[in-house]
C-alpha positions in Angstrom: 15.4 41.7 51.3 13.9 43.8 48.6 16.8 43.4 46.3 16.8 39.6 46.9 13.1 39.4 46.2 13.4 41.4 43.0 16.3 39.3 41.9 14.4 36.1 42.6 11.4 37.4 40.7 13.6 38.2 37.7 15.1 34.7 37.9 11.7 33.1 38.0 10.4 35.2 35.1 13.5 34.4 33.1 13.1 30.7 33.9 9.5 30.8 32.8 10.4 32.5 29.6 13.1 30.0 28.8 10.8 27.2 29.6 8.1 28.6 27.4 10.7 29.1 24.6 11.9 25.6 24.9 8.4 24.3 24.9 7.5 26.3 21.8 10.7 25.2 20.0 9.9 21.5 20.2 9.7 20.6 16.5 6.4 19.3 15.3 6.3 17.1 12.3 5.9 19.1 9.1 2.6 18.3 7.4 3.1 16.4 4.2 1.5 17.4 0.9 1.3 15.9 -2.6 2.3 17.8 -5.7 1.3 16.2 -9.0 4.3 15.5 -11.2 3.0 13.5 -14.2 0.1 11.4 -15.4 0.5 8.4 -17.8 -1.5 8.1 -21.0 -4.8 6.3 -20.8 -4.0 3.2 -22.8 -4.0 1.3 -19.5 -7.1 -0.8 -18.8 -8.6 -0.5 -15.3 -5.2 -0.3 -13.5 -5.7 -1.7 -10.0 -2.2 -1.7 -8.7 1.3 -0.4 -9.3 4.6 -1.8 -8.0 8.1 -0.3 -8.3 11.1 -2.6 -8.6 14.2 -0.6 -7.3 16.6 -3.2 -8.8 15.5 -2.4 -12.4 13.7 1.0 -12.1 10.7 -0.7 -13.7 7.1 0.1 -12.6 4.7 -2.8 -13.0 1.0 -2.0 -13.5 -1.7 -4.7 -13.1 -4.6 -4.1 -15.5 -8.0 -5.8 -14.8 -9.4 -4.9 -18.2 -13.0 -5.9 -17.4 -14.9 -6.9 -14.3 -12.9 -7.4 -11.1 -14.0 -11.0 -10.6 -14.3 -12.1 -14.3 -12.3 -15.2 -15.4 -12.0 -13.8 -18.9 -8.2 -14.0 -19.5 -8.2 -10.3 -20.6 -6.0 -9.1 -17.7 -2.4 -8.1 -18.3 0.7 -6.5 -16.7 2.3 -3.4 -18.1 5.8 -2.0 -17.6 6.5 1.7 -17.4 9.3 4.1 -16.4 9.4 6.2 -13.3 8.6 9.3 -15.4 5.3 7.8 -16.7 6.2 6.3 -20.0 4.6 3.0 -20.8 7.3 0.9 -22.4 5.5 -2.4 -22.7 1.7 -2.2 -22.4 1.1 -6.0 -22.5 4.2 -7.4 -21.0 2.4 -10.4 -19.4 -1.0 -11.4 -20.7 -3.8 -14.0 -20.3 -4.6 -13.1 -16.7 -7.9 -12.9 -14.9 -8.5 -9.5 -13.3 -5.0 -9.2 -11.8 -4.7 -7.0 -8.7 -2.0 -7.0 -6.0 1.6 -7.7 -6.9 4.8 -8.6 -5.0 8.4 -9.1 -6.1 11.2 -11.5 -4.9 14.3 -12.6 -6.6 13.1 -12.3 -10.2 9.6 -13.5 -9.6 6.5 -11.3 -9.8 3.6 -12.6 -7.7 0.2 -11.5 -8.8 -3.4 -12.3 -7.6 -5.6 -13.8 -10.3 -9.1 -13.9 -8.7 -9.0 -17.5 -7.4 -5.2 -18.1 -7.6 -1.8 -16.6 -7.1 0.4 -16.7 -10.2 4.2 -16.5 -10.2 5.6 -14.7 -13.2 9.3 -14.8 -14.4 10.4 -11.2 -14.7 12.8 -12.0 -17.5 10.3 -13.8 -19.7 7.0 -12.4 -18.6 5.6 -16.0 -18.5 3.6 -17.6 -15.7 5.7 -20.4 -14.2 3.6 -21.5 -11.2 0.1 -21.1 -9.9 -1.4 -21.6 -6.4 -5.2 -22.1 -6.2 -7.3 -20.8 -3.3 -8.7 -23.5 -1.0 -12.1 -23.0 -2.6 -11.6 -21.6 -6.0 -15.3 -20.9 -6.5 -15.4 -18.8 -3.4 -12.3 -16.8 -3.6 -11.4 -13.2 -4.3 -7.6 -12.9 -3.9 -6.6 -9.2 -3.8 -3.4 -7.9 -2.5 0.2 -9.3 -2.2 3.2 -8.5 0.0 6.5 -10.3 0.2 8.7 -10.4 3.3 12.5 -10.1 3.1 12.8 -13.9 3.5 10.6 -14.5 0.5 7.4 -15.4 2.3 4.4 -14.3 0.3 1.2 -13.1 1.9 -2.1 -12.8 0.0 -5.4 -11.3 1.1 -8.9 -12.5 0.2 -10.9 -9.4 0.6 -14.3 -11.0 0.0 -14.0 -14.2 2.0 -11.9 -13.0 5.0 -8.7 -14.9 4.5 -5.0 -14.3 4.5 -2.9 -16.9 2.7 0.8 -17.6 3.1 3.3 -19.1 0.6 6.4 -20.1 2.5 9.1 -22.5 1.2 6.7 -23.8 -1.4 3.9 -24.4 1.2 0.7 -22.6 0.3 -1.8 -22.4 3.2 -4.5 -20.3 4.9 -2.7 -18.3 7.6 -5.8 -16.7 9.1 -9.5 -16.6 8.4 -12.6 -15.2 10.0 -14.8 -12.2 10.4 -12.2 -10.5 12.7 -10.2 -9.7 9.5 -13.0 -7.4 8.4 -12.5 -7.8 4.6 -8.7 -7.6 4.4 -7.3 -5.9 1.3 -4.0 -4.1 1.5 -1.0 -5.9 3.0 2.5 -4.9 3.9 5.1 -7.2 5.5 7.1 -5.8 8.3 10.2 -7.9 8.6 9.2 -11.5 9.4 7.3 -11.0 12.6 4.3 -8.9 11.6 2.3 -7.7 8.6 0.1 -4.6 8.2 -3.5 -5.2 7.0 -6.0 -2.7 5.6 -9.4 -3.9 6.8 -11.8 -2.5 4.2 -15.0 -3.1 6.1 -13.9 -0.9 9.0 -11.5 1.4 7.2 -8.6 0.6 9.5 -4.9 0.0 9.3 -4.0 -2.9 11.6 -1.0 -4.9 12.6 -1.0 -8.7 12.8 1.5 -10.4 15.0 2.4 -13.5 13.0 3.2 -15.6 16.0 0.1 -14.9 18.1 -2.2 -13.8 15.3 -3.2 -10.9 17.6 -4.5 -7.8 15.7 -3.8 -4.2 16.8 -5.5 -1.2 15.2 -3.1 1.6 14.3 -5.5 4.0 12.7 -9.0 4.0 11.4 -11.5 6.2 9.5 -10.0 5.5 6.1 -13.0 4.0 4.3 -12.2 1.3 1.7 -8.5 0.8 2.6 -6.6 -0.5 -0.4 -2.9 0.0 -0.8 -0.3 0.2 2.0 3.3 1.3 1.4 6.1 2.4 3.7 7.6 5.9 3.4 11.0 4.4 4.0 11.1 5.5 7.6 8.5 4.8 10.2 5.3 6.1 8.5 2.9 4.6 5.9 0.8 5.8 3.0 -2.6 4.2 2.8 -5.1 4.6 -0.1 -8.8 4.4 0.0 -10.2 3.0 -3.2 -12.9 5.7 -3.3 -10.3 8.4 -4.0 -8.3 9.2 -0.9 -4.7 8.9 0.3 -3.6 9.2 3.9 -0.3 9.3 5.7 -0.2 7.5 9.0 2.8 8.2 11.3 4.5 5.9 13.7 2.1 7.0 16.5 -1.0 6.2 14.4 -1.8 9.9 13.7 -3.3 10.1 10.2 -3.2 13.0 7.7 -5.3 13.4 4.6 -3.1 13.9 1.5 -5.4 13.5 -1.4 -9.2 13.5 -2.0 -10.4 13.0 -5.6 -13.8 11.6 -4.8 -15.7 14.6 -6.2 -14.1 13.9 -9.6 -14.9 10.2 -9.3 -11.2 9.4 -9.6 -10.3 6.3 -7.7 -7.0 5.7 -5.9 -6.3 2.0 -5.9 -3.2 0.0 -4.8 -0.3 2.5 -4.6 3.5 2.3 -4.6 6.2 4.7 -3.4 9.6 5.5 -5.0 11.8 6.6 -2.1 14.6 7.9 -4.4 12.4 10.6 -5.9 9.8 10.8 -3.1 7.2 9.8 -5.7 3.8 8.3 -4.8 2.2 6.5 -7.7 -1.6 6.2 -7.7 -3.6 4.1 -10.2 -6.9 5.7 -11.1 -8.7 2.5 -11.9 -11.6 3.5 -14.2 -9.8 6.6 -15.5 -7.1 4.2 -16.9 -4.1 6.2 -15.9 -1.4 6.2 -13.2 -0.7 9.6 -11.5 2.6 10.4 -9.8 2.8 12.8 -6.9 5.9 14.2 -5.2 5.7 14.0 -1.5 6.8 17.3 0.0 
């Protein structure tokens, strides 16, 4: 009996140790960090957003060049390389405070205060425009394009989300429940992610039911939203922060440049080099960080 009891005790201890080891060896996600790789020169003029085109390796930069709601025609789009060299500062000109951008089949869609403009990426010329329902009360901000070519546009001042589908331009959603939508990101064709600036939250909108679900909050003036190429997302706060939000809605602070008064506007991610590009707005540069 004694030997059996001792043997049982040893077995229980061993099992406990093994259980403890197995519990401790469950891999936790490695915290991400940003390492600065390069910074462009400061010839940009109030860069509000950046967008990478993987088909050409071109980075587009939307320059407000003035006030964010001014109809002055001073705005322009720049082209730069993935290592920070500006190859064509004024590739597309004559715009009004351009902000968000989206690409689809050789067309660059850019918000232009009260309208969405469609630019031919070969010529740099505006080919089509789509006016807001009330041009005098519009502040179109971000753009995202779904795989099927449907374009979504946020109005961050007047609580609207527009949709351009098969040539039909319409208000998809409106109302205070949007809480000043800024950043947008299409997820397939069934949902989009929305950064609600008023409440600092990343939310998902079901495009069939229009139901909104909060994924993460506490991110102040949410601006850009980009996928990490897997199941997570990078979210910028215009005030100078960048967060990573995983598939479970857990957020991690990656960047905070508020003390230096360096903004972090509408971002883009280059999966190939794990580069996160951040436009600094009033500092007139784009900064690239490697995501480790």
